[in-house]
Backbone as numpy.savetxt, mean C-alpha at the origin, in Angstrom:
# Nx Ny Nz CAx CAy CAz Cx Cy Cz
-21.40 16.37 16.00 -20.33 15.72 14.96 -20.94 14.06 14.85
-20.86 13.64 13.70 -21.20 11.84 13.42 -20.23 11.42 13.76
-20.58 10.44 14.69 -19.01 9.36 15.21 -18.85 8.20 14.26
-17.41 7.76 13.81 -17.03 6.86 13.01 -17.14 5.54 13.62
-18.08 4.99 13.16 -18.09 3.42 14.05 -16.68 2.59 13.24
-16.51 1.71 14.67 -15.10 1.02 14.52 -15.44 -0.30 15.30
-14.73 -1.59 14.46 -14.95 -2.60 14.95 -13.32 -3.26 14.78
-13.27 -4.07 16.42 -12.15 -4.14 15.87 -11.91 -6.26 16.09
-10.74 -7.08 14.99 -10.70 -7.51 15.32 -9.41 -8.34 15.82
-9.16 -9.07 16.73 -8.22 -9.14 17.45 -8.03 -10.21 18.39
-7.20 -11.36 17.94 -7.38 -12.61 18.63 -6.50 -12.21 20.48
-5.82 -11.51 20.27 -4.78 -10.93 21.58 -5.34 -10.31 22.35
-5.91 -10.67 23.64 -7.04 -9.96 24.43 -6.20 -8.74 25.04
-4.86 -8.66 25.18 -4.04 -7.46 25.47 -4.27 -6.06 24.36
-3.65 -6.83 23.29 -3.48 -6.17 22.25 -5.09 -5.51 21.77
-6.12 -6.52 21.82 -7.56 -5.93 21.71 -7.93 -4.51 22.64
-7.63 -4.62 24.12 -8.13 -3.98 25.32 -7.28 -2.98 24.83
-5.96 -2.59 24.52 -5.38 -1.87 24.08 -6.22 -0.71 23.04
-6.26 -1.52 22.10 -7.09 -0.92 20.64 -8.42 0.22 21.27
-9.11 -0.80 21.60 -10.23 -0.34 22.53 -10.10 0.65 23.38
-9.22 1.20 24.38 -8.90 1.72 25.12 -8.26 3.19 24.19
-8.02 3.33 22.80 -7.36 4.23 22.05 -8.61 4.29 21.33
-9.73 3.54 21.24 -11.21 3.93 20.33 -11.73 4.82 21.13
-11.69 4.26 22.55 -12.71 5.09 23.06 -12.18 6.44 23.91
-10.78 6.31 23.52 -10.26 7.96 23.92 -10.26 8.68 22.76
-11.30 8.37 22.10 -11.14 9.34 20.58 -12.32 10.15 20.21
-12.34 11.11 20.68 -14.45 11.24 20.81 -14.71 10.99 19.27
-13.92 11.14 18.23 -14.77 10.98 16.63 -15.20 9.52 16.21
-14.33 8.84 17.28 -14.26 7.24 17.03 -16.01 6.09 17.72
-16.58 5.74 17.80 -17.54 4.84 18.22 -17.12 3.43 17.86
-16.51 2.62 19.26 -16.48 1.18 19.01 -18.29 0.25 19.01
-18.16 -0.65 18.57 -19.50 -1.05 17.87 -19.53 -2.70 18.39
-18.15 -3.23 18.51 -17.64 -4.71 18.38 -16.16 -4.97 18.59
-15.57 -6.07 19.58 -14.26 -6.91 19.23 -14.63 -8.25 19.14
-14.11 -8.41 17.96 -13.79 -9.99 17.18 -12.69 -10.41 17.50
-12.73 -11.56 18.04 -11.72 -12.46 18.60 -11.28 -13.70 17.51
-11.86 -13.65 16.53 -11.26 -14.55 15.27 -11.74 -14.25 14.23
-11.35 -14.36 12.78 -11.88 -13.96 11.40 -13.56 -14.38 10.84
-13.57 -15.38 11.60 -14.78 -15.81 10.84 -16.44 -14.51 11.95
-15.76 -14.63 13.07 -16.50 -14.12 13.51 -16.73 -12.34 13.14
-15.18 -11.99 12.37 -14.99 -10.47 12.75 -15.63 -10.35 10.92
-15.86 -11.70 10.17 -16.42 -10.95 8.89 -18.60 -10.61 9.19
-18.47 -11.81 10.14 -19.95 -11.97 10.18 -20.18 -10.50 10.75
-19.76 -10.27 12.10 -20.10 -8.87 12.36 -19.98 -7.63 11.89
-19.03 -7.94 10.95 -18.49 -6.65 9.44 -19.60 -6.44 8.89
-20.24 -7.95 8.60 -21.74 -7.79 7.62 -22.39 -7.29 8.01
-22.96 -7.75 9.79 -24.17 -7.12 10.30 -23.72 -5.82 10.45
-22.79 -5.49 11.38 -23.06 -3.73 12.05 -22.36 -2.81 10.56
-21.75 -3.30 9.89 -21.62 -1.93 8.68 -20.87 -1.12 9.64
-19.51 -1.32 10.08 -18.76 -0.36 10.32 -17.98 0.94 9.60
-18.32 1.73 9.78 -17.13 2.86 8.60 -15.49 2.26 9.10
-14.99 1.74 9.85 -13.81 1.71 10.21 -13.52 -0.40 10.57
-12.44 -0.59 9.88 -12.36 -1.98 11.04 -10.62 -1.58 11.17
-10.19 -2.05 12.00 -8.81 -2.42 12.87 -9.10 -3.94 12.74
-8.24 -4.50 11.83 -8.35 -5.80 11.82 -6.44 -6.53 12.36
-6.18 -7.71 12.68 -5.02 -8.03 12.61 -4.72 -8.54 11.74
-3.56 -9.25 11.29 -3.33 -9.93 9.82 -3.36 -11.48 10.43
-2.53 -11.98 11.73 -2.75 -13.38 12.00 -3.44 -13.58 13.16
-4.46 -14.15 12.75 -6.08 -14.33 13.29 -6.41 -16.02 13.33
-7.04 -16.78 14.05 -7.60 -18.00 14.30 -8.53 -17.86 13.44
-8.87 -19.33 12.66 -9.74 -19.16 11.20 -9.18 -18.83 10.55
-9.86 -16.87 9.45 -9.56 -16.42 8.43 -8.72 -15.45 9.04
-7.45 -15.37 7.95 -6.70 -13.96 8.67 -7.49 -12.85 8.19
-6.62 -11.92 8.70 -7.05 -9.96 8.75 -7.48 -9.84 7.04
-6.28 -10.64 6.22 -5.92 -10.67 4.90 -7.18 -11.19 4.05
-7.76 -12.61 4.55 -8.81 -13.43 4.04 -10.15 -12.53 4.17
-10.12 -12.23 5.30 -11.75 -11.33 5.76 -12.10 -10.06 4.82
-10.64 -9.21 4.70 -10.96 -8.21 3.59 -11.18 -8.73 2.55
-10.30 -9.97 1.91 -10.80 -10.48 0.56 -12.20 -10.78 0.88
-12.90 -11.42 1.65 -14.31 -11.86 1.62 -15.10 -11.04 1.52
-15.00 -9.88 1.46 -15.78 -8.71 1.66 -15.30 -7.87 0.34
-15.28 -8.68 -0.61 -15.02 -7.82 -1.65 -15.72 -7.98 -2.44
-16.92 -8.78 -2.27 -18.06 -9.39 -3.29 -19.60 -9.38 -2.27
-19.38 -8.42 -1.34 -20.26 -8.01 -0.21 -21.31 -6.92 -0.53
-22.67 -6.83 -1.02 -23.49 -6.47 -1.23 -23.92 -5.27 -0.06
-23.19 -4.06 -0.51 -23.37 -2.61 0.83 -24.73 -2.52 0.51
-25.49 -2.73 -0.47 -26.58 -1.82 -0.59 -26.29 -0.36 -0.68
-26.73 0.41 -0.07 -26.55 2.12 -0.36 -25.56 2.50 0.60
-24.80 1.60 1.52 -23.87 2.31 2.21 -22.22 2.03 1.82
-21.66 1.79 2.35 -20.10 1.91 1.93 -19.47 0.78 2.19
-18.00 0.39 1.81 -17.81 -0.40 2.12 -16.21 -0.51 3.44
-16.11 -0.51 4.17 -15.99 -0.13 5.24 -14.05 -0.14 5.04
-13.42 1.42 5.56 -11.99 1.21 5.60 -11.53 0.60 6.60
-10.43 -0.09 5.94 -9.67 -1.24 6.44 -7.53 -0.17 7.40
-7.63 -0.66 8.34 -6.59 -0.11 8.86 -6.02 -1.75 9.76
-4.79 -2.00 8.80 -4.28 -3.72 9.13 -3.32 -3.22 10.23
-3.30 -4.17 11.73 -2.56 -4.05 12.67 -1.65 -5.37 13.02
-0.47 -5.44 13.03 0.60 -6.28 13.13 2.03 -6.50 13.28
2.16 -7.42 14.04 3.54 -7.70 14.38 4.79 -7.33 13.28
3.78 -7.72 12.14 4.76 -8.57 10.96 4.79 -7.25 9.53
6.03 -6.69 9.22 5.41 -6.08 8.07 5.63 -6.57 7.00
6.19 -8.13 6.86 5.81 -8.44 5.07 4.59 -8.79 4.59
3.45 -8.02 5.41 2.18 -8.16 4.28 1.90 -6.84 4.20
3.04 -5.48 4.63 2.59 -4.50 3.74 2.06 -4.81 2.34
2.57 -4.90 1.09 3.14 -4.35 -0.54 1.02 -5.63 -0.28
0.46 -6.35 0.28 -0.70 -7.06 0.35 -1.44 -6.06 0.24
-1.61 -5.49 2.10 -2.33 -4.72 2.62 -2.81 -3.63 2.15
-1.26 -3.10 1.35 -2.50 -1.66 0.23 -2.66 -2.41 -1.34
-2.79 -3.26 -1.62 -3.13 -3.78 -2.81 -4.90 -3.72 -2.54
-5.03 -4.53 -1.30 -6.70 -4.44 -1.15 -6.83 -3.16 -0.41
-6.55 -1.85 -1.21 -6.72 -1.19 -0.35 -7.04 -0.02 0.89
-6.12 -1.04 1.66 -6.29 -0.09 3.39 -5.47 1.01 3.12
-6.33 1.60 4.53 -6.00 3.21 4.70 -4.61 3.14 5.01
-4.47 2.58 5.85 -2.54 2.38 6.92 -2.97 0.81 7.44
-1.75 0.79 7.87 -1.08 -0.55 8.39 -0.12 0.06 9.89
-0.54 -0.38 10.88 -0.10 0.25 11.99 0.69 -1.24 12.60
2.18 -0.87 12.57 2.81 -1.96 13.08 2.96 -2.03 14.34
2.78 -3.51 14.88 2.99 -3.31 16.44 4.35 -3.52 16.57
4.53 -2.85 18.02 3.77 -1.97 18.45 3.81 -0.54 18.25
2.79 0.48 18.41 2.83 1.31 17.75 2.22 2.37 19.05
2.63 3.96 18.85 2.14 4.47 20.09 0.98 5.28 19.99
0.34 5.82 20.84 -0.86 6.54 20.76 -0.68 7.84 19.55
0.35 8.25 18.90 1.05 9.31 18.52 0.43 8.31 16.67
1.37 7.37 16.90 1.32 6.60 15.77 -0.80 6.57 15.35
-1.42 5.88 16.39 -3.03 5.42 16.06 -3.33 6.32 15.37
-3.47 7.92 16.25 -4.15 9.35 15.85 -3.39 9.46 14.79
-2.06 9.38 13.97 -2.09 9.05 12.69 -3.19 8.49 11.54
-2.84 7.31 12.08 -3.57 6.49 11.16 -5.25 6.88 11.18
-5.86 7.29 12.27 -7.01 7.93 12.32 -7.56 8.70 11.69
-6.42 10.04 11.41 -6.24 10.97 10.48 -6.47 10.69 9.45
-5.90 9.06 8.62 -5.53 9.49 7.95 -6.79 8.83 6.99
-7.85 7.89 7.93 -9.30 7.45 7.42 -9.97 9.11 7.42
-10.19 9.73 8.54 -11.17 11.16 8.10 -10.65 12.05 7.28
-9.49 11.98 6.96 -9.34 12.70 5.42 -9.91 12.20 4.02
-9.74 10.82 4.24 -10.53 10.40 2.97 -11.54 10.40 2.92
-11.80 10.54 1.34 -13.01 11.09 1.27 -14.18 9.16 1.39
-14.74 9.02 1.72 -15.53 7.56 1.39 -15.73 7.64 -0.45
-15.27 6.80 -1.09 -16.08 6.59 -2.33 -17.17 5.53 -2.54
-17.89 5.50 -3.59 -19.56 5.45 -3.64 -19.20 3.59 -4.02
-19.96 2.76 -3.05 -20.41 1.60 -3.38 -19.97 0.76 -4.48
-19.66 1.08 -5.79 -19.74 0.87 -7.17 -18.20 1.50 -7.40
-17.61 2.45 -7.13 -15.96 2.70 -6.75 -15.27 1.36 -5.84
-15.89 0.94 -4.71 -15.69 0.24 -3.62 -15.01 -0.83 -4.76
-16.56 -1.91 -4.95 -15.99 -2.96 -5.36 -15.41 -2.73 -6.85
-15.32 -1.63 -7.34 -14.14 -1.84 -8.51 -13.23 -2.31 -8.14
-12.77 -1.46 -7.34 -11.02 -0.96 -7.02 -10.81 -3.07 -5.82
-11.19 -3.16 -5.79 -11.71 -4.19 -5.32 -11.38 -5.16 -5.63
-12.11 -4.98 -7.01 -12.14 -6.53 -7.91 -10.97 -6.07 -8.95
-9.98 -5.34 -8.72 -8.85 -5.21 -9.84 -8.02 -6.54 -9.84
-7.62 -7.02 -10.88 -6.75 -8.18 -10.96 -5.34 -7.86 -9.89
-4.81 -8.97 -9.90 -3.34 -9.23 -8.86 -1.96 -8.27 -10.44
-2.61 -8.46 -11.45 -1.39 -8.12 -12.04 -1.85 -6.97 -12.86
-3.11 -5.70 -12.51 -3.11 -4.81 -12.80 -1.99 -3.88 -11.74
-1.41 -2.66 -12.56 -0.41 -1.97 -11.97 -0.64 -1.63 -10.43
0.22 -1.55 -10.02 0.04 -0.66 -8.38 -0.13 0.86 -8.62
-1.20 1.09 -7.81 -0.70 2.63 -7.83 -0.51 3.30 -6.40
-0.09 2.82 -5.39 0.56 2.71 -4.53 1.19 2.03 -3.18
2.39 2.38 -2.93 3.05 1.33 -2.07 3.10 1.31 -0.83
3.95 0.36 0.42 4.00 1.13 1.66 5.77 0.90 1.68
5.84 2.11 2.65 7.33 1.75 2.57 7.69 2.23 4.12
8.91 1.95 4.78 9.13 2.06 5.77 10.22 3.62 5.88
9.95 3.82 6.94 10.59 5.36 7.02 10.88 5.79 8.91
11.77 5.86 9.42 12.30 6.08 10.90 11.22 5.82 11.87
10.97 4.33 11.07 10.19 3.38 12.26 8.55 3.50 11.91
8.44 3.88 11.04 6.94 4.36 10.74 6.61 3.31 9.01
5.18 3.30 9.16 5.10 2.69 7.42 4.06 3.64 6.54
4.08 3.94 5.63 3.09 4.75 5.37 3.30 4.78 3.63
1.90 5.47 2.81 2.07 4.99 1.93 2.56 5.62 1.11
3.05 5.28 -0.26 4.02 6.25 -1.27 2.83 6.18 -2.54
2.26 6.90 -2.80 2.38 6.76 -4.64 2.94 6.34 -6.05
2.46 5.24 -6.24 3.54 5.20 -7.50 4.03 6.29 -8.45
3.17 6.96 -8.70 3.37 7.94 -9.69 4.18 8.53 -9.48
4.39 9.21 -7.86 5.29 9.74 -7.64 7.54 9.22 -7.67
7.21 7.86 -7.44 8.45 7.40 -7.93 9.04 7.65 -9.07
10.59 7.83 -9.19 11.52 8.07 -9.95 12.29 7.06 -10.48
13.00 6.28 -9.52 13.73 4.90 -9.57 13.66 4.11 -8.84
13.98 2.80 -8.97 14.23 1.68 -8.35 15.25 1.07 -8.64
16.03 1.06 -7.55 17.03 0.57 -7.35 17.52 -0.85 -6.56
18.40 -2.49 -7.45 18.26 -3.31 -6.38 19.34 -4.07 -6.73
19.48 -5.26 -5.58 20.17 -6.11 -5.14 19.31 -7.32 -5.77
19.56 -8.54 -4.99 18.74 -9.73 -5.31 17.81 -9.81 -3.94
17.90 -9.21 -3.26 16.68 -9.39 -1.65 15.94 -7.24 -1.37
16.86 -6.76 -1.49 16.47 -5.40 -1.68 16.59 -4.57 -2.45
14.89 -3.80 -2.64 15.33 -2.57 -3.19 15.01 -1.07 -2.96
16.31 0.42 -3.47 15.80 1.52 -3.10 14.92 1.74 -3.64
13.89 2.63 -3.31 12.61 3.47 -4.35 13.11 4.95 -3.88
13.35 5.59 -5.10 13.79 7.60 -4.88 12.35 7.64 -4.94
11.38 8.73 -4.34 11.05 9.61 -4.70 11.31 10.44 -3.38
10.77 11.80 -4.96 10.74 13.32 -3.85 11.86 13.68 -3.59
13.41 13.38 -3.74 14.50 13.25 -3.39 15.03 12.67 -1.79
13.77 11.27 -0.98 14.10 10.62 -0.81 14.67 8.93 -1.14
15.17 8.30 -0.28 15.01 6.99 -0.60 14.61 5.94 0.68
14.07 5.02 0.09 13.15 3.99 0.84 13.70 2.74 0.48
13.87 1.56 1.34 14.59 0.51 1.38 13.64 -0.27 1.39
13.68 -1.11 0.65 12.15 -2.28 1.10 12.59 -3.46 0.50
12.09 -4.60 1.62 12.76 -5.99 1.55 12.09 -6.98 0.73
12.13 -6.00 -0.53 11.37 -7.36 -1.88 12.57 -7.32 -3.58
12.64 -7.85 -3.80 13.51 -7.99 -5.12 12.69 -7.25 -5.98
13.18 -6.44 -6.70 13.02 -5.14 -8.15 11.69 -6.00 -9.02
12.13 -7.80 -9.31 11.71 -7.65 -10.30 10.13 -8.37 -9.78
9.82 -7.98 -8.37 8.67 -8.52 -7.93 7.77 -7.00 -8.44
8.01 -6.01 -8.51 7.60 -4.75 -8.36 7.43 -4.23 -9.67
8.60 -4.34 -11.21 8.41 -4.69 -12.49 6.99 -5.11 -12.85
6.67 -6.51 -12.20 5.29 -6.89 -13.00 4.07 -5.99 -12.55
4.12 -5.63 -11.41 3.09 -4.56 -11.19 3.23 -3.21 -11.36
4.11 -2.67 -12.38 4.16 -0.79 -12.30 4.36 -0.81 -13.70
3.26 0.25 -14.12 2.94 0.46 -15.00 3.64 0.44 -16.27
3.58 -0.81 -17.19 5.04 -0.52 -18.40 4.93 1.07 -19.83
3.53 1.72 -19.31 3.74 2.68 -20.48 4.25 4.09 -19.47
4.69 3.60 -17.78 5.62 4.94 -17.43 7.02 4.35 -16.92
6.88 2.90 -16.67 8.19 2.32 -16.07 8.94 1.44 -16.72
10.39 1.69 -17.09 10.86 0.95 -17.72 12.38 0.60 -17.18
12.76 -1.24 -17.07 13.87 -1.50 -16.56 14.99 -0.96 -17.58
15.78 -0.62 -17.41 17.05 0.03 -18.09 18.36 -1.03 -17.75
18.12 -1.56 -16.71 19.41 -2.34 -16.53 18.53 -3.33 -15.61
19.27 -4.67 -15.44 19.04 -5.74 -14.39 18.17 -5.62 -13.07
19.42 -4.46 -12.30 18.69 -4.07 -11.30 18.68 -2.65 -11.32
17.73 -1.99 -12.24 17.39 -0.61 -12.25 16.12 -0.42 -13.18
14.93 0.27 -12.91 13.50 0.78 -13.67 13.83 2.18 -13.33
13.15 2.99 -14.30 13.14 3.84 -13.55 11.34 4.78 -14.53
11.66 5.54 -13.83 9.55 5.97 -14.16 10.21 7.12 -15.14
9.79 6.66 -16.48 10.41 7.67 -17.98 9.42 9.25 -17.75
8.32 9.15 -16.96 8.12 10.76 -16.15 9.07 11.56 -16.14
10.27 11.04 -15.21 10.82 11.73 -14.67 12.61 11.48 -15.37
12.52 11.07 -16.64 13.55 11.38 -17.32 13.97 12.82 -18.17
15.12 13.06 -18.12 15.88 14.45 -18.60 15.98 14.45 -20.05
16.76 13.14 -19.83 17.44 13.45 -21.34 18.30 11.97 -21.22
18.53 11.78 -22.83 18.88 10.47 -23.00 19.99 10.76 -23.90
21.22 10.03 -23.47 22.49 10.54 -23.97 23.18 9.40 -24.76
23.71 9.41 -25.80 24.61 7.55 -26.18 26.12 8.53 -25.91
26.78 7.33 -25.15 27.29 7.44 -24.96 28.78 6.47 -25.56
30.34 6.42 -25.20 31.36 6.33 -26.74 30.83 4.33 -27.35
30.11 3.52 -25.74 29.81 2.67 -26.74 28.36 2.18 -27.07
27.99 3.35 -27.44 26.43 3.88 -28.36 25.24 3.09 -27.43
25.67 3.31 -26.35 24.37 2.26 -25.23 23.47 3.97 -24.69
22.47 4.14 -24.71 22.11 5.43 -23.92 22.38 5.37 -22.62
22.56 6.94 -22.12 22.89 7.93 -20.84 21.50 8.33 -20.04
20.80 7.15 -19.42 19.34 8.09 -18.95 19.74 9.09 -17.67
19.56 10.40 -17.98 19.47 10.87 -17.22 18.33 11.60 -16.36
18.12 11.54 -14.86 17.04 12.15 -14.43 17.21 13.15 -13.96
15.39 14.18 -13.60 15.54 15.47 -13.73 16.63 15.65 -12.19
16.78 14.94 -11.20 17.18 15.51 -10.46 19.12 15.24 -10.45
19.50 15.08 -11.72 20.79 14.34 -12.36 21.73 13.33 -12.09
20.43 12.40 -11.08 20.65 10.69 -11.97 21.30 10.24 -12.84
22.53 9.64 -13.04 22.59 8.89 -14.90 22.52 7.33 -14.56
21.73 7.18 -15.32 21.93 5.31 -15.22 22.19 4.94 -16.64
23.13 4.46 -17.18 23.33 3.58 -18.33 22.66 2.66 -19.02
21.97 2.26 -19.76 21.04 1.35 -20.20 21.32 0.42 -20.95
21.04 -0.82 -20.62 21.42 -1.86 -21.38 21.18 -1.70 -22.93
22.38 -2.49 -23.63 22.32 -2.29 -25.17 20.80 -2.73 -25.57
20.55 -3.38 -25.07 18.62 -4.00 -26.12 17.86 -2.84 -25.22
17.64 -2.18 -23.94 17.10 -1.36 -24.17 17.36 -0.06 -24.85
18.87 0.18 -24.91 19.28 1.37 -25.71 18.64 1.46 -27.20
19.25 0.56 -27.77 18.62 0.08 -28.87 16.74 0.24 -29.37
16.25 -0.52 -28.24 14.92 -0.38 -28.20 14.13 1.00 -28.25
14.83 1.89 -27.33 14.30 3.18 -27.12 15.11 4.09 -28.58
16.31 3.57 -28.96 16.51 4.70 -30.48 15.19 4.46 -31.24
15.31 2.97 -31.19 13.92 2.80 -32.21 13.19 3.44 -32.10
12.74 3.78 -31.27 10.95 4.80 -31.00 11.20 6.40 -30.82
12.53 6.53 -30.76 12.97 7.88 -30.70 12.01 8.38 -32.52
11.76 9.88 -32.66 10.90 9.77 -33.84 12.42 10.96 -34.72
């Protein structure tokens, strides 16, 4: 079986050695380099072309995010852009990480089980061709999101945006509902509104966005405002402006 080549970018010696031990203990992986800063990591990735990069986010010189951004315009010839797994002690970069098309995001300290799970994500993902990678990584920051990172029971994992039924928020936090589960994210709803597909997602109230694909019905209440009922039975009253717009769009 062909091994997946791995490069580690980590400036903390103990963390780097722990990652290296995990890689060496995984038969399907082959460690090709360990880099202590972002600039060395960028140079070695371009030279060695590993299939997978495990990179910390906070590093001397270039951060892990800057390294991945710098790889966007690199010519990989007949090869493929490496898959990326970010490793960090902080989760505030999770949204940016997945905008950069990371396969996974390991939050330190992570267990061997969590490491193995992230590696399985890499092995399960089909490697897109070079043109597809370049196109995906060159997507402008105002393009609609296709997936998010959410936390559940101490883990962070990807959530496909098209499975989101609604988002409800106060000033700092947003609860994301998908497939009958709710995930609390430390971002205001305004941060999501500008990055969600406007053809699918509609902000019906100041603190609520619904996915129109999951709307079961729209019913006017006694004040002529529309009550949006989702397929799971959730009912949200749209504000007057949105209610008027929806009535005007109805056939």
